[in-house]
Structure formats: C-alpha cells, structure tokens
mmCIF file of the N, C-alpha and C atoms, coordinates in Angstrom:
data_MODEL
# 
_entry.id   MODEL 
# 
loop_
_atom_site.group_PDB 
_atom_site.id 
_atom_site.type_symbol 
_atom_site.label_atom_id 
_atom_site.label_alt_id 
_atom_site.label_comp_id 
_atom_site.label_asym_id 
_atom_site.label_entity_id 
_atom_site.label_seq_id 
_atom_site.pdbx_PDB_ins_code 
_atom_site.Cartn_x 
_atom_site.Cartn_y 
_atom_site.Cartn_z 
_atom_site.occupancy 
_atom_site.B_iso_or_equiv 
_atom_site.pdbx_formal_charge 
_atom_site.auth_seq_id 
_atom_site.auth_comp_id 
_atom_site.auth_asym_id 
_atom_site.auth_atom_id 
_atom_site.pdbx_PDB_model_num 
ATOM 1   N N  . UNK A 1 1  ? 10.778  -12.303 -5.914 1.00 0.00 ? 1  UNK A N  1 
ATOM 2   C CA . UNK A 1 1  ? 9.933   -11.099 -6.135 1.00 0.00 ? 1  UNK A CA 1 
ATOM 3   C C  . UNK A 1 1  ? 9.174   -10.697 -4.719 1.00 0.00 ? 1  UNK A C  1 
ATOM 4   N N  . UNK A 1 2  ? 8.965   -9.270  -4.740 1.00 0.00 ? 2  UNK A N  1 
ATOM 5   C CA . UNK A 1 2  ? 8.368   -8.794  -3.584 1.00 0.00 ? 2  UNK A CA 1 
ATOM 6   C C  . UNK A 1 2  ? 7.201   -7.850  -3.951 1.00 0.00 ? 2  UNK A C  1 
ATOM 7   N N  . UNK A 1 3  ? 6.378   -7.573  -3.339 1.00 0.00 ? 3  UNK A N  1 
ATOM 8   C CA . UNK A 1 3  ? 5.364   -6.811  -3.434 1.00 0.00 ? 3  UNK A CA 1 
ATOM 9   C C  . UNK A 1 3  ? 5.565   -5.570  -3.279 1.00 0.00 ? 3  UNK A C  1 
ATOM 10  N N  . UNK A 1 4  ? 5.076   -4.616  -4.218 1.00 0.00 ? 4  UNK A N  1 
ATOM 11  C CA . UNK A 1 4  ? 5.846   -2.972  -4.042 1.00 0.00 ? 4  UNK A CA 1 
ATOM 12  C C  . UNK A 1 4  ? 4.439   -2.341  -4.207 1.00 0.00 ? 4  UNK A C  1 
ATOM 13  N N  . UNK A 1 5  ? 4.226   -1.253  -3.162 1.00 0.00 ? 5  UNK A N  1 
ATOM 14  C CA . UNK A 1 5  ? 3.198   -0.389  -3.387 1.00 0.00 ? 5  UNK A CA 1 
ATOM 15  C C  . UNK A 1 5  ? 3.960   1.056   -3.240 1.00 0.00 ? 5  UNK A C  1 
ATOM 16  N N  . UNK A 1 6  ? 3.569   1.807   -4.323 1.00 0.00 ? 6  UNK A N  1 
ATOM 17  C CA . UNK A 1 6  ? 3.736   3.327   -4.422 1.00 0.00 ? 6  UNK A CA 1 
ATOM 18  C C  . UNK A 1 6  ? 2.650   4.158   -3.845 1.00 0.00 ? 6  UNK A C  1 
ATOM 19  N N  . UNK A 1 7  ? 2.808   4.740   -2.795 1.00 0.00 ? 7  UNK A N  1 
ATOM 20  C CA . UNK A 1 7  ? 1.719   5.543   -2.349 1.00 0.00 ? 7  UNK A CA 1 
ATOM 21  C C  . UNK A 1 7  ? 0.914   6.473   -3.271 1.00 0.00 ? 7  UNK A C  1 
ATOM 22  N N  . UNK A 1 8  ? 1.953   7.290   -4.133 1.00 0.00 ? 8  UNK A N  1 
ATOM 23  C CA . UNK A 1 8  ? 1.425   8.124   -5.147 1.00 0.00 ? 8  UNK A CA 1 
ATOM 24  C C  . UNK A 1 8  ? 0.584   7.504   -6.034 1.00 0.00 ? 8  UNK A C  1 
ATOM 25  N N  . UNK A 1 9  ? 0.663   5.958   -6.491 1.00 0.00 ? 9  UNK A N  1 
ATOM 26  C CA . UNK A 1 9  ? -0.210  5.214   -7.316 1.00 0.00 ? 9  UNK A CA 1 
ATOM 27  C C  . UNK A 1 9  ? -1.667  5.095   -6.530 1.00 0.00 ? 9  UNK A C  1 
ATOM 28  N N  . UNK A 1 10 ? -1.546  5.228   -5.331 1.00 0.00 ? 10 UNK A N  1 
ATOM 29  C CA . UNK A 1 10 ? -3.250  5.109   -4.752 1.00 0.00 ? 10 UNK A CA 1 
ATOM 30  C C  . UNK A 1 10 ? -3.676  6.221   -4.647 1.00 0.00 ? 10 UNK A C  1 
ATOM 31  N N  . UNK A 1 11 ? -3.038  7.278   -4.852 1.00 0.00 ? 11 UNK A N  1 
ATOM 32  C CA . UNK A 1 11 ? -3.560  8.701   -4.966 1.00 0.00 ? 11 UNK A CA 1 
ATOM 33  C C  . UNK A 1 11 ? -3.014  9.968   -4.411 1.00 0.00 ? 11 UNK A C  1 
ATOM 34  N N  . UNK A 1 12 ? -2.118  9.415   -3.329 1.00 0.00 ? 12 UNK A N  1 
ATOM 35  C CA . UNK A 1 12 ? -1.657  10.390  -2.242 1.00 0.00 ? 12 UNK A CA 1 
ATOM 36  C C  . UNK A 1 12 ? -0.398  11.247  -3.025 1.00 0.00 ? 12 UNK A C  1 
ATOM 37  N N  . UNK A 1 13 ? -0.329  12.482  -2.431 1.00 0.00 ? 13 UNK A N  1 
ATOM 38  C CA . UNK A 1 13 ? 0.830   13.183  -3.152 1.00 0.00 ? 13 UNK A CA 1 
ATOM 39  C C  . UNK A 1 13 ? 1.986   12.675  -1.918 1.00 0.00 ? 13 UNK A C  1 
ATOM 40  N N  . UNK A 1 14 ? 2.546   11.499  -2.163 1.00 0.00 ? 14 UNK A N  1 
ATOM 41  C CA . UNK A 1 14 ? 3.389   11.019  -1.333 1.00 0.00 ? 14 UNK A CA 1 
ATOM 42  C C  . UNK A 1 14 ? 4.388   10.265  -1.931 1.00 0.00 ? 14 UNK A C  1 
ATOM 43  N N  . UNK A 1 15 ? 5.673   10.317  -1.316 1.00 0.00 ? 15 UNK A N  1 
ATOM 44  C CA . UNK A 1 15 ? 6.732   9.361   -1.839 1.00 0.00 ? 15 UNK A CA 1 
ATOM 45  C C  . UNK A 1 15 ? 6.852   8.185   -1.206 1.00 0.00 ? 15 UNK A C  1 
ATOM 46  N N  . UNK A 1 16 ? 6.068   7.813   -0.284 1.00 0.00 ? 16 UNK A N  1 
ATOM 47  C CA . UNK A 1 16 ? 5.869   6.230   0.614  1.00 0.00 ? 16 UNK A CA 1 
ATOM 48  C C  . UNK A 1 16 ? 6.348   5.376   -0.402 1.00 0.00 ? 16 UNK A C  1 
ATOM 49  N N  . UNK A 1 17 ? 7.051   4.121   -0.284 1.00 0.00 ? 17 UNK A N  1 
ATOM 50  C CA . UNK A 1 17 ? 6.835   3.012   -1.070 1.00 0.00 ? 17 UNK A CA 1 
ATOM 51  C C  . UNK A 1 17 ? 7.039   1.782   0.159  1.00 0.00 ? 17 UNK A C  1 
ATOM 52  N N  . UNK A 1 18 ? 6.179   0.875   -0.142 1.00 0.00 ? 18 UNK A N  1 
ATOM 53  C CA . UNK A 1 18 ? 5.981   -0.189  0.741  1.00 0.00 ? 18 UNK A CA 1 
ATOM 54  C C  . UNK A 1 18 ? 6.445   -1.525  0.094  1.00 0.00 ? 18 UNK A C  1 
ATOM 55  N N  . UNK A 1 19 ? 7.305   -2.291  0.614  1.00 0.00 ? 19 UNK A N  1 
ATOM 56  C CA . UNK A 1 19 ? 7.863   -3.287  0.191  1.00 0.00 ? 19 UNK A CA 1 
ATOM 57  C C  . UNK A 1 19 ? 7.562   -4.629  1.005  1.00 0.00 ? 19 UNK A C  1 
ATOM 58  N N  . UNK A 1 20 ? 7.338   -5.731  0.684  1.00 0.00 ? 20 UNK A N  1 
ATOM 59  C CA . UNK A 1 20 ? 6.981   -6.789  1.450  1.00 0.00 ? 20 UNK A CA 1 
ATOM 60  C C  . UNK A 1 20 ? 7.016   -7.981  0.732  1.00 0.00 ? 20 UNK A C  1 
ATOM 61  N N  . UNK A 1 21 ? 7.222   -9.098  1.500  1.00 0.00 ? 21 UNK A N  1 
ATOM 62  C CA . UNK A 1 21 ? 7.272   -10.482 0.724  1.00 0.00 ? 21 UNK A CA 1 
ATOM 63  C C  . UNK A 1 21 ? 6.198   -10.775 0.319  1.00 0.00 ? 21 UNK A C  1 
ATOM 64  N N  . UNK A 1 22 ? 4.962   -10.680 0.969  1.00 0.00 ? 22 UNK A N  1 
ATOM 65  C CA . UNK A 1 22 ? 3.563   -11.273 0.654  1.00 0.00 ? 22 UNK A CA 1 
ATOM 66  C C  . UNK A 1 22 ? 2.607   -10.201 0.346  1.00 0.00 ? 22 UNK A C  1 
ATOM 67  N N  . UNK A 1 23 ? 1.476   -10.547 -0.067 1.00 0.00 ? 23 UNK A N  1 
ATOM 68  C CA . UNK A 1 23 ? 0.328   -9.577  -0.595 1.00 0.00 ? 23 UNK A CA 1 
ATOM 69  C C  . UNK A 1 23 ? -0.113  -9.313  0.989  1.00 0.00 ? 23 UNK A C  1 
ATOM 70  N N  . UNK A 1 24 ? -0.386  -9.955  1.741  1.00 0.00 ? 24 UNK A N  1 
ATOM 71  C CA . UNK A 1 24 ? -1.059  -9.690  3.123  1.00 0.00 ? 24 UNK A CA 1 
ATOM 72  C C  . UNK A 1 24 ? -0.108  -8.722  3.951  1.00 0.00 ? 24 UNK A C  1 
ATOM 73  N N  . UNK A 1 25 ? 1.168   -8.957  3.973  1.00 0.00 ? 25 UNK A N  1 
ATOM 74  C CA . UNK A 1 25 ? 2.138   -7.980  4.596  1.00 0.00 ? 25 UNK A CA 1 
ATOM 75  C C  . UNK A 1 25 ? 2.120   -6.928  4.147  1.00 0.00 ? 25 UNK A C  1 
ATOM 76  N N  . UNK A 1 26 ? 1.920   -6.690  2.788  1.00 0.00 ? 26 UNK A N  1 
ATOM 77  C CA . UNK A 1 26 ? 2.029   -5.287  1.840  1.00 0.00 ? 26 UNK A CA 1 
ATOM 78  C C  . UNK A 1 26 ? 0.809   -4.610  2.223  1.00 0.00 ? 26 UNK A C  1 
ATOM 79  N N  . UNK A 1 27 ? -0.444  -5.317  2.393  1.00 0.00 ? 27 UNK A N  1 
ATOM 80  C CA . UNK A 1 27 ? -1.752  -4.602  2.818  1.00 0.00 ? 27 UNK A CA 1 
ATOM 81  C C  . UNK A 1 27 ? -1.596  -4.221  4.163  1.00 0.00 ? 27 UNK A C  1 
ATOM 82  N N  . UNK A 1 28 ? -1.113  -5.017  5.130  1.00 0.00 ? 28 UNK A N  1 
ATOM 83  C CA . UNK A 1 28 ? -1.016  -4.449  6.477  1.00 0.00 ? 28 UNK A CA 1 
ATOM 84  C C  . UNK A 1 28 ? -0.075  -3.248  6.644  1.00 0.00 ? 28 UNK A C  1 
ATOM 85  N N  . UNK A 1 29 ? 1.074   -3.375  5.833  1.00 0.00 ? 29 UNK A N  1 
ATOM 86  C CA . UNK A 1 29 ? 1.883   -2.233  6.112  1.00 0.00 ? 29 UNK A CA 1 
ATOM 87  C C  . UNK A 1 29 ? 1.488   -0.831  5.366  1.00 0.00 ? 29 UNK A C  1 
ATOM 88  N N  . UNK A 1 30 ? 0.528   -1.133  4.317  1.00 0.00 ? 30 UNK A N  1 
ATOM 89  C CA . UNK A 1 30 ? -0.185  -0.084  3.411  1.00 0.00 ? 30 UNK A CA 1 
ATOM 90  C C  . UNK A 1 30 ? -1.097  0.592   4.577  1.00 0.00 ? 30 UNK A C  1 
ATOM 91  N N  . UNK A 1 31 ? -1.993  -0.274  5.227  1.00 0.00 ? 31 UNK A N  1 
ATOM 92  C CA . UNK A 1 31 ? -2.852  0.329   6.358  1.00 0.00 ? 31 UNK A CA 1 
ATOM 93  C C  . UNK A 1 31 ? -2.023  1.058   7.113  1.00 0.00 ? 31 UNK A C  1 
ATOM 94  N N  . UNK A 1 32 ? -1.241  0.439   7.939  1.00 0.00 ? 32 UNK A N  1 
ATOM 95  C CA . UNK A 1 32 ? -0.357  1.061   8.955  1.00 0.00 ? 32 UNK A CA 1 
ATOM 96  C C  . UNK A 1 32 ? 0.256   2.415   8.437  1.00 0.00 ? 32 UNK A C  1 
ATOM 97  N N  . UNK A 1 33 ? 0.558   2.520   7.257  1.00 0.00 ? 33 UNK A N  1 
ATOM 98  C CA . UNK A 1 33 ? 1.245   3.873   6.522  1.00 0.00 ? 33 UNK A CA 1 
ATOM 99  C C  . UNK A 1 33 ? 0.062   4.649   6.586  1.00 0.00 ? 33 UNK A C  1 
ATOM 100 N N  . UNK A 1 34 ? -1.050  4.433   5.911  1.00 0.00 ? 34 UNK A N  1 
ATOM 101 C CA . UNK A 1 34 ? -2.208  5.286   5.658  1.00 0.00 ? 34 UNK A CA 1 
ATOM 102 C C  . UNK A 1 34 ? -2.846  5.905   6.943  1.00 0.00 ? 34 UNK A C  1 
ATOM 103 N N  . UNK A 1 35 ? -2.623  4.891   7.857  1.00 0.00 ? 35 UNK A N  1 
ATOM 104 C CA . UNK A 1 35 ? -3.237  5.623   9.419  1.00 0.00 ? 35 UNK A CA 1 
ATOM 105 C C  . UNK A 1 35 ? -2.093  6.597   9.922  1.00 0.00 ? 35 UNK A C  1 
ATOM 106 N N  . UNK A 1 36 ? -1.024  6.348   10.129 1.00 0.00 ? 36 UNK A N  1 
ATOM 107 C CA . UNK A 1 36 ? 0.081   7.200   10.515 1.00 0.00 ? 36 UNK A CA 1 
ATOM 108 C C  . UNK A 1 36 ? 0.464   8.444   9.728  1.00 0.00 ? 36 UNK A C  1 
ATOM 109 N N  . UNK A 1 37 ? 0.526   8.263   8.395  1.00 0.00 ? 37 UNK A N  1 
ATOM 110 C CA . UNK A 1 37 ? 1.022   9.292   7.563  1.00 0.00 ? 37 UNK A CA 1 
ATOM 111 C C  . UNK A 1 37 ? 0.042   10.053  7.102  1.00 0.00 ? 37 UNK A C  1 
ATOM 112 N N  . UNK A 1 38 ? -0.938  9.520   6.620  1.00 0.00 ? 38 UNK A N  1 
ATOM 113 C CA . UNK A 1 38 ? -2.415  10.188  6.217  1.00 0.00 ? 38 UNK A CA 1 
ATOM 114 C C  . UNK A 1 38 ? -3.486  10.145  6.946  1.00 0.00 ? 38 UNK A C  1 
ATOM 115 N N  . UNK A 1 39 ? -3.708  9.840   8.059  1.00 0.00 ? 39 UNK A N  1 
ATOM 116 C CA . UNK A 1 39 ? -4.574  9.997   9.210  1.00 0.00 ? 39 UNK A CA 1 
ATOM 117 C C  . UNK A 1 39 ? -5.849  9.156   8.680  1.00 0.00 ? 39 UNK A C  1 
ATOM 118 N N  . UNK A 1 40 ? -5.800  8.001   8.098  1.00 0.00 ? 40 UNK A N  1 
ATOM 119 C CA . UNK A 1 40 ? -6.825  7.224   7.435  1.00 0.00 ? 40 UNK A CA 1 
ATOM 120 C C  . UNK A 1 40 ? -7.360  6.294   8.481  1.00 0.00 ? 40 UNK A C  1 
ATOM 121 N N  . UNK A 1 41 ? -8.422  6.208   9.328  1.00 0.00 ? 41 UNK A N  1 
ATOM 122 C CA . UNK A 1 41 ? -8.645  5.609   10.350 1.00 0.00 ? 41 UNK A CA 1 
ATOM 123 C C  . UNK A 1 41 ? -9.113  4.264   9.905  1.00 0.00 ? 41 UNK A C  1 
ATOM 124 N N  . UNK A 1 42 ? -9.912  4.104   8.851  1.00 0.00 ? 42 UNK A N  1 
ATOM 125 C CA . UNK A 1 42 ? -10.425 2.848   8.229  1.00 0.00 ? 42 UNK A CA 1 
ATOM 126 C C  . UNK A 1 42 ? -10.152 2.635   6.961  1.00 0.00 ? 42 UNK A C  1 
ATOM 127 N N  . UNK A 1 43 ? -9.702  1.224   6.611  1.00 0.00 ? 43 UNK A N  1 
ATOM 128 C CA . UNK A 1 43 ? -9.201  0.801   5.583  1.00 0.00 ? 43 UNK A CA 1 
ATOM 129 C C  . UNK A 1 43 ? -10.478 0.184   5.041  1.00 0.00 ? 43 UNK A C  1 
ATOM 130 N N  . UNK A 1 44 ? -11.243 0.750   4.074  1.00 0.00 ? 44 UNK A N  1 
ATOM 131 C CA . UNK A 1 44 ? -12.564 0.170   3.733  1.00 0.00 ? 44 UNK A CA 1 
ATOM 132 C C  . UNK A 1 44 ? -11.919 -0.848  2.373  1.00 0.00 ? 44 UNK A C  1 
ATOM 133 N N  . UNK A 1 45 ? -13.081 -1.719  2.022  1.00 0.00 ? 45 UNK A N  1 
ATOM 134 C CA . UNK A 1 45 ? -12.925 -2.719  0.983  1.00 0.00 ? 45 UNK A CA 1 
ATOM 135 C C  . UNK A 1 45 ? -12.487 -1.940  -0.551 1.00 0.00 ? 45 UNK A C  1 
ATOM 136 N N  . UNK A 1 46 ? -13.177 -0.672  -0.644 1.00 0.00 ? 46 UNK A N  1 
ATOM 137 C CA . UNK A 1 46 ? -12.633 0.075   -1.589 1.00 0.00 ? 46 UNK A CA 1 
ATOM 138 C C  . UNK A 1 46 ? -11.326 0.540   -1.658 1.00 0.00 ? 46 UNK A C  1 
ATOM 139 N N  . UNK A 1 47 ? -10.817 0.839   -0.535 1.00 0.00 ? 47 UNK A N  1 
ATOM 140 C CA . UNK A 1 47 ? -9.469  1.051   -0.657 1.00 0.00 ? 47 UNK A CA 1 
ATOM 141 C C  . UNK A 1 47 ? -8.429  0.148   -0.662 1.00 0.00 ? 47 UNK A C  1 
ATOM 142 N N  . UNK A 1 48 ? -8.766  -1.125  -0.271 1.00 0.00 ? 48 UNK A N  1 
ATOM 143 C CA . UNK A 1 48 ? -7.976  -2.349  -0.442 1.00 0.00 ? 48 UNK A CA 1 
ATOM 144 C C  . UNK A 1 48 ? -7.957  -2.595  -1.940 1.00 0.00 ? 48 UNK A C  1 
ATOM 145 N N  . UNK A 1 49 ? -9.212  -2.651  -2.639 1.00 0.00 ? 49 UNK A N  1 
ATOM 146 C CA . UNK A 1 49 ? -9.227  -2.814  -4.027 1.00 0.00 ? 49 UNK A CA 1 
ATOM 147 C C  . UNK A 1 49 ? -8.289  -1.973  -4.946 1.00 0.00 ? 49 UNK A C  1 
ATOM 148 N N  . UNK A 1 50 ? -8.206  -0.658  -4.389 1.00 0.00 ? 50 UNK A N  1 
ATOM 149 C CA . UNK A 1 50 ? -7.204  0.294   -5.284 1.00 0.00 ? 50 UNK A CA 1 
ATOM 150 C C  . UNK A 1 50 ? -5.882  -0.001  -4.865 1.00 0.00 ? 50 UNK A C  1 
ATOM 151 N N  . UNK A 1 51 ? -5.717  -0.204  -3.585 1.00 0.00 ? 51 UNK A N  1 
ATOM 152 C CA . UNK A 1 51 ? -4.298  -0.901  -3.337 1.00 0.00 ? 51 UNK A CA 1 
ATOM 153 C C  . UNK A 1 51 ? -3.872  -1.908  -4.024 1.00 0.00 ? 51 UNK A C  1 
ATOM 154 N N  . UNK A 1 52 ? -4.631  -2.952  -4.248 1.00 0.00 ? 52 UNK A N  1 
ATOM 155 C CA . UNK A 1 52 ? -4.318  -4.362  -4.752 1.00 0.00 ? 52 UNK A CA 1 
ATOM 156 C C  . UNK A 1 52 ? -4.155  -4.098  -6.311 1.00 0.00 ? 52 UNK A C  1 
ATOM 157 N N  . UNK A 1 53 ? -4.897  -3.184  -6.625 1.00 0.00 ? 53 UNK A N  1 
ATOM 158 C CA . UNK A 1 53 ? -4.577  -2.715  -8.198 1.00 0.00 ? 53 UNK A CA 1 
ATOM 159 C C  . UNK A 1 53 ? -3.565  -2.111  -8.850 1.00 0.00 ? 53 UNK A C  1 
ATOM 160 N N  . UNK A 1 54 ? -2.674  -1.206  -7.703 1.00 0.00 ? 54 UNK A N  1 
ATOM 161 C CA . UNK A 1 54 ? -1.514  -0.755  -8.053 1.00 0.00 ? 54 UNK A CA 1 
ATOM 162 C C  . UNK A 1 54 ? -0.291  -1.330  -7.463 1.00 0.00 ? 54 UNK A C  1 
ATOM 163 N N  . UNK A 1 55 ? -0.619  -2.568  -6.766 1.00 0.00 ? 55 UNK A N  1 
ATOM 164 C CA . UNK A 1 55 ? 0.525   -3.286  -6.164 1.00 0.00 ? 55 UNK A CA 1 
ATOM 165 C C  . UNK A 1 55 ? 1.349   -3.944  -7.505 1.00 0.00 ? 55 UNK A C  1 
ATOM 166 N N  . UNK A 1 56 ? 2.682   -3.885  -7.385 1.00 0.00 ? 56 UNK A N  1 
ATOM 167 C CA . UNK A 1 56 ? 3.555   -4.473  -8.406 1.00 0.00 ? 56 UNK A CA 1 
ATOM 168 C C  . UNK A 1 56 ? 4.416   -5.516  -7.892 1.00 0.00 ? 56 UNK A C  1 
ATOM 169 N N  . UNK A 1 57 ? 4.772   -6.128  -8.722 1.00 0.00 ? 57 UNK A N  1 
ATOM 170 C CA . UNK A 1 57 ? 5.833   -7.303  -8.165 1.00 0.00 ? 57 UNK A CA 1 
ATOM 171 C C  . UNK A 1 57 ? 7.246   -6.939  -8.958 1.00 0.00 ? 57 UNK A C  1 
ATOM 172 N N  . UNK A 1 58 ? 8.261   -6.774  -7.955 1.00 0.00 ? 58 UNK A N  1 
ATOM 173 C CA . UNK A 1 58 ? 9.453   -6.487  -8.267 1.00 0.00 ? 58 UNK A CA 1 
ATOM 174 C C  . UNK A 1 58 ? 10.542  -7.326  -7.927 1.00 0.00 ? 58 UNK A C  1 
ATOM 175 N N  . UNK A 1 59 ? 11.541  -7.601  -8.420 1.00 0.00 ? 59 UNK A N  1 
ATOM 176 C CA . UNK A 1 59 ? 12.761  -8.344  -7.860 1.00 0.00 ? 59 UNK A CA 1 
ATOM 177 C C  . UNK A 1 59 ? 13.149  -7.480  -6.976 1.00 0.00 ? 59 UNK A C  1 
ATOM 178 N N  . UNK A 1 60 ? 13.771  -8.347  -5.879 1.00 0.00 ? 60 UNK A N  1 
ATOM 179 C CA . UNK A 1 60 ? 14.374  -7.638  -4.515 1.00 0.00 ? 60 UNK A CA 1 
ATOM 180 C C  . UNK A 1 60 ? 15.744  -7.137  -4.758 1.00 0.00 ? 60 UNK A C  1 
# 
C-alpha cells in the first residue's frame, strides 16, 4: 500500500497527485508541491491536518 494525496481533495484546482511509501514522505512531498506549484510558503498545522484527512491508501 502507498499513501496517496490528490491535490484537488485538499481544496486546490489542481490535478497533482502525490504518491509515497510513508505518511512522512507524502507530507514532505505535499509541502514541496504546495510551495513550488501553489506558492504556499508555510505549511501550518491546519494544512497538515487537512492533508492527512484526505490522504488515502492505495495499492501500488
């Protein structure tokens, strides 16, 4: 199983999809994506909470 985050589920009009082996890796990749694609400079605890709430587990 891998952790999957669909950017659209977080609230952005974006087709980005993040896939990672661990929750920590997925969160790091999501923070990088949010910064580079959406200009989000700070990932607050509320943003992390939202991301975790939409994170899915899917088979690789």
